[in-house]
C-alpha positions as CSV (number, residue, x, y, z in Angstrom):
1,X,174.2,137.8,136.5
2,X,177.4,135.5,136.3
3,X,175.1,132.5,136.2
4,X,173.2,133.2,133.3
5,X,176.2,133.7,131.2
6,X,177.3,130.2,131.1
7,X,174.8,128.9,128.7
8,X,173.0,125.9,128.9
9,X,173.2,125.5,132.6
10,X,172.3,129.0,133.0
11,X,169.1,128.5,131.2
12,X,168.0,125.6,133.3
13,X,169.1,127.4,136.1
14,X,166.9,130.7,134.7
15,X,164.0,128.2,134.5
16,X,164.5,127.0,138.0
17,X,164.1,130.8,139.3
18,X,161.2,131.0,137.3
19,X,158.9,128.2,138.2
20,X,159.7,129.3,142.0
21,X,158.7,132.9,141.6
22,X,155.8,133.8,144.0
23,X,152.8,135.0,141.9
24,X,150.4,137.7,142.9
25,X,147.1,136.9,144.0
26,X,145.8,138.3,140.3
27,X,148.2,135.8,138.6
28,X,146.9,132.8,140.9
29,X,143.8,133.5,140.1
30,X,144.1,134.2,136.3
31,X,146.3,130.4,136.4
32,X,142.7,128.8,138.2
33,X,140.8,130.3,135.7
34,X,142.7,128.8,132.7
35,X,142.8,125.4,134.4
36,X,139.2,125.4,134.5
37,X,138.9,126.6,131.5
38,X,141.0,124.1,129.9
39,X,139.3,121.2,132.2
40,X,135.6,122.3,130.8
41,X,136.3,121.9,127.5
42,X,138.1,118.7,127.2
43,X,134.8,117.4,129.5
44,X,132.8,118.8,126.5
45,X,135.1,117.3,123.8
46,X,134.6,114.0,125.6
47,X,131.2,114.9,125.9
48,X,130.7,115.4,122.2
49,X,132.8,112.4,121.4
50,X,130.8,110.2,122.7
51,X,127.6,111.6,121.5
52,X,129.0,111.3,118.1
53,X,130.1,107.6,118.3
54,X,126.2,106.9,119.7
55,X,124.7,109.1,116.5
56,X,127.1,107.2,114.8
57,X,125.9,103.7,116.1
58,X,122.2,104.8,116.3
59,X,122.7,106.0,112.7
60,X,124.3,102.6,111.7
61,X,121.4,100.5,113.3
62,X,119.0,102.7,111.3
63,X,120.7,101.9,108.1
64,X,120.7,98.2,109.2
65,X,117.2,98.1,109.6
66,X,116.1,100.2,105.9
67,X,117.9,97.4,104.5
68,X,116.6,94.5,106.3
69,X,112.8,96.0,105.5
70,X,113.5,96.1,101.7
71,X,115.2,92.2,101.8
72,X,113.4,90.5,104.1
73,X,109.7,91.3,103.7
74,X,107.9,88.9,100.8
75,X,104.0,90.4,99.5
76,X,102.5,88.2,97.9
77,X,99.4,88.1,95.7
78,X,97.7,85.0,95.6
79,X,95.6,84.4,92.2
80,X,94.8,88.2,91.3
81,X,92.3,88.2,88.7
82,X,93.5,91.7,86.3
83,X,97.0,92.8,85.7
84,X,96.2,96.3,86.2
85,X,96.1,95.4,90.4
86,X,99.4,93.8,89.9
87,X,100.6,97.2,88.8
88,X,99.0,99.4,91.9
89,X,100.2,96.7,93.7
90,X,103.8,97.2,92.9
91,X,103.2,101.1,92.8
92,X,102.5,101.0,96.7
93,X,105.2,98.6,97.4
94,X,107.4,101.5,95.6
95,X,106.0,104.1,98.0
96,X,107.0,102.2,101.1
97,X,111.0,100.8,99.9
98,X,109.8,97.1,99.3
99,X,110.4,95.6,96.5
100,X,110.2,91.8,96.8
101,X,106.7,90.7,94.8
102,X,105.4,87.1,94.6
103,X,103.0,86.5,92.1
104,X,100.8,83.3,92.5
105,X,99.0,81.8,89.4
106,X,98.7,85.4,88.1
107,X,97.1,86.1,84.9
108,X,99.3,87.1,81.9
109,X,101.3,90.5,82.6
110,X,100.3,92.7,80.1
111,X,101.2,96.0,79.7
112,X,98.1,97.2,81.6
113,X,100.1,96.0,84.7
114,X,103.3,97.8,83.5
115,X,101.5,100.8,83.6
116,X,99.9,101.2,86.7
117,X,103.2,100.4,88.3
118,X,104.6,103.9,86.7
119,X,107.7,104.2,89.3
120,X,107.4,101.0,90.2
121,X,107.6,99.2,87.0
122,X,110.8,97.2,88.1
123,X,109.2,95.6,90.8
124,X,106.7,93.9,88.2
125,X,109.6,93.0,85.9
126,X,111.3,91.0,88.9
127,X,108.0,90.0,90.6
128,X,108.4,85.9,90.9
129,X,106.0,83.5,89.3
130,X,105.1,80.5,91.8
131,X,102.0,77.8,90.6
132,X,101.3,77.6,94.0
133,X,101.8,79.2,97.5
134,X,103.0,75.6,99.0
135,X,106.2,75.9,95.8
136,X,106.3,79.6,96.6
137,X,107.2,78.2,100.8
138,X,109.2,75.4,99.7
139,X,111.4,77.8,97.3
140,X,111.7,80.6,100.3
141,X,112.6,80.1,103.7
142,X,109.7,82.0,105.0
143,X,110.2,82.2,108.7
144,X,106.6,84.2,109.9
145,X,103.2,84.3,107.4
146,X,100.9,87.0,107.9
147,X,97.4,86.5,106.4
148,X,95.0,89.4,105.4
149,X,91.8,89.3,105.1
150,X,88.5,91.9,105.2
151,X,86.6,89.5,106.6
152,X,87.7,88.7,110.6
153,X,86.6,86.3,112.5
154,X,85.1,86.2,115.9
155,X,86.0,83.8,119.0
156,X,84.5,80.8,117.3
157,X,86.8,81.3,114.0
158,X,90.6,80.7,115.5
159,X,91.6,81.2,112.1
160,X,90.7,84.6,111.2
161,X,91.0,86.1,115.1
162,X,93.2,89.1,113.5
163,X,95.6,92.0,114.9
164,X,95.3,95.7,113.8
165,X,98.2,96.9,111.2
166,X,99.8,99.0,114.0
167,X,100.1,96.4,116.1
168,X,101.5,94.0,113.4
169,X,103.9,97.4,112.2
170,X,104.8,97.5,116.2
171,X,105.7,94.2,116.7
172,X,107.0,92.8,113.7
173,X,111.1,91.8,113.4
174,X,112.2,92.5,110.7
175,X,115.3,90.5,111.0
176,X,113.3,87.4,109.7
177,X,111.8,86.5,106.2
178,X,108.1,87.6,106.5
179,X,105.6,86.7,103.8
180,X,102.8,89.4,103.5
181,X,99.6,87.1,101.5
182,X,96.9,89.4,99.6
183,X,94.3,87.5,98.7
184,X,92.0,87.3,95.3
185,X,89.8,90.3,94.4
186,X,86.7,88.2,94.7
187,X,87.1,85.6,97.3
188,X,90.1,87.1,99.0
189,X,92.2,84.1,101.0
190,X,90.5,80.7,101.7
191,X,90.2,79.2,105.2
192,X,93.1,77.1,104.3
193,X,95.7,79.7,103.4
194,X,94.6,82.0,106.2
195,X,94.8,78.8,108.7
196,X,98.8,77.8,107.5
197,X,100.0,81.4,108.0
198,X,100.9,82.8,111.9
199,X,98.9,85.7,112.2
200,X,96.2,87.4,110.6
201,X,96.1,91.2,110.1
202,X,92.4,93.1,109.6
203,X,91.4,97.0,108.7
204,X,89.0,97.8,110.9
205,X,85.8,99.4,108.2
206,X,82.3,100.3,108.0
207,X,80.3,97.0,108.1
208,X,78.5,98.1,105.5
209,X,81.4,98.1,103.1
210,X,84.2,96.3,104.9
211,X,85.9,94.7,101.8
212,X,88.8,97.5,100.5
213,X,90.5,97.5,96.8
214,X,93.7,95.7,97.1
215,X,96.2,98.7,96.8
216,X,94.2,100.6,99.3
217,X,94.4,97.8,102.0
218,X,98.0,97.4,100.9
219,X,98.9,100.7,101.6
220,X,97.5,101.0,105.0
221,X,99.4,98.0,106.0
222,X,103.1,98.8,104.3
223,X,102.1,102.1,105.9
224,X,102.3,101.1,110.0
225,X,105.3,98.7,109.0
226,X,107.0,101.7,107.7
227,X,106.6,104.4,110.1
228,X,107.7,101.6,112.8
229,X,110.9,100.2,111.2
230,X,113.6,102.3,113.1
231,X,111.2,101.6,116.5
232,X,112.0,98.1,117.0
233,X,115.6,97.2,118.1
234,X,116.6,93.5,117.8
235,X,119.7,93.8,119.3
236,X,120.1,91.2,121.6
237,X,116.8,89.4,121.3
238,X,116.7,86.7,118.3
239,X,112.7,86.2,117.2
240,X,112.4,82.4,117.1
241,X,111.9,80.7,113.5
242,X,109.1,79.2,112.0
243,X,110.9,75.6,112.7
244,X,111.1,76.5,116.1
245,X,107.6,77.6,116.8
246,X,106.0,74.3,114.6
247,X,109.0,72.0,117.2
248,X,107.1,74.0,120.3
249,X,103.5,73.7,118.8
250,X,104.4,69.8,118.4
251,X,105.2,69.2,121.9
252,X,102.0,71.2,123.0
253,X,100.2,68.2,120.5
254,X,102.3,65.2,122.4
255,X,101.1,66.8,125.7
256,X,97.1,67.5,124.7
257,X,97.2,64.0,123.8
258,X,97.3,62.0,127.3
259,X,94.4,64.3,128.2
260,X,90.9,62.5,128.7
261,X,89.5,65.0,126.1
262,X,87.2,64.9,123.1
263,X,89.2,65.1,120.2
264,X,87.8,68.5,119.3
265,X,88.3,69.9,122.0
266,X,92.2,69.1,121.8
267,X,92.4,70.3,117.8
268,X,90.3,73.8,119.7
269,X,92.9,73.7,122.0
270,X,96.1,73.0,120.1
271,X,94.9,75.8,117.3
272,X,94.3,78.4,120.8
273,X,97.7,77.7,121.6
274,X,99.7,77.9,118.3
275,X,97.5,81.6,118.1
276,X,99.1,82.8,121.1
277,X,102.7,81.7,120.1
278,X,102.4,83.3,116.9
279,X,100.7,86.3,118.0
280,X,103.3,86.5,120.7
281,X,106.4,87.5,118.4
282,X,108.2,85.0,120.4
283,X,112.4,84.5,120.9
284,X,114.0,82.0,120.3
285,X,115.1,82.1,124.2
286,X,111.2,81.7,125.4
287,X,110.3,78.9,123.0
288,X,113.4,76.8,124.2
289,X,112.4,77.6,128.1
290,X,108.6,76.5,127.2
291,X,109.5,73.6,125.2
292,X,111.4,72.8,128.5
293,X,108.3,72.8,130.7
294,X,106.6,70.8,128.2
295,X,108.8,68.1,128.1
296,X,109.1,67.7,131.6
297,X,105.2,67.7,132.1
298,X,104.7,65.1,129.6
299,X,107.8,62.7,131.2
300,X,105.7,63.7,134.2
301,X,102.5,62.2,133.1
302,X,104.1,59.6,131.2
303,X,105.6,58.3,134.5
304,X,102.0,57.8,136.2
């Protein structure tokens, strides 16, 4: 009892005595349960924290994908014949979050275009007009060009070998600037305009009436792009640019020139290679690997 009355020292001594107290079996079990509960709570807290961090990263990625989808896709209407169809196309774009409308040599934009656009009126108001496709390509840095057509070709019409909208939606990398071309209401896109594109997309329809209204065709294509925009993660993958693809095709052209075959077979071979490169959505790393192989082959043949 005298030790307890010595103030601070007594308190210290008392604490020492308390910590050395022998607990009963019941007290030990209770203490063990309390420690396990505390450990479980800490583990759950860490798991929840990691889950919240991952959810935040996914949310930020999806937000970035939406932004790229809206900013980097250009919808190009080539030589439209009626202003109303411009409005219908703008309305369809608004449905799927697209905003960059390009008009190539269009008719005068009358009130009908704005009326048919309804809530997509702002898209018509902000549309950019160019006299030709070449002027548009020179003005904007387009990495990937997609031609739409209702008249798909067979194996002998290499420029018109198509993919379906679903394939396009799953594979398209919205990190790059992409132009999607829609042609004239009557004639569509020319063979030359399609050949200048990287890929051709076509919607399967009944052969008895294969040509769709432009806004209907656009809605199907836009939907396939829109529904897949969260599924394609470009992290760690940099899709090749238009310039890189051109240099790869140029290397192949130089290699083909060494071959002793007719000129028309050289042209078809080069076009086939270009189609494969375009449909593969090839990455920058893959481009440089192939370029290295083609150049070694060319150098090896040149030495012989």
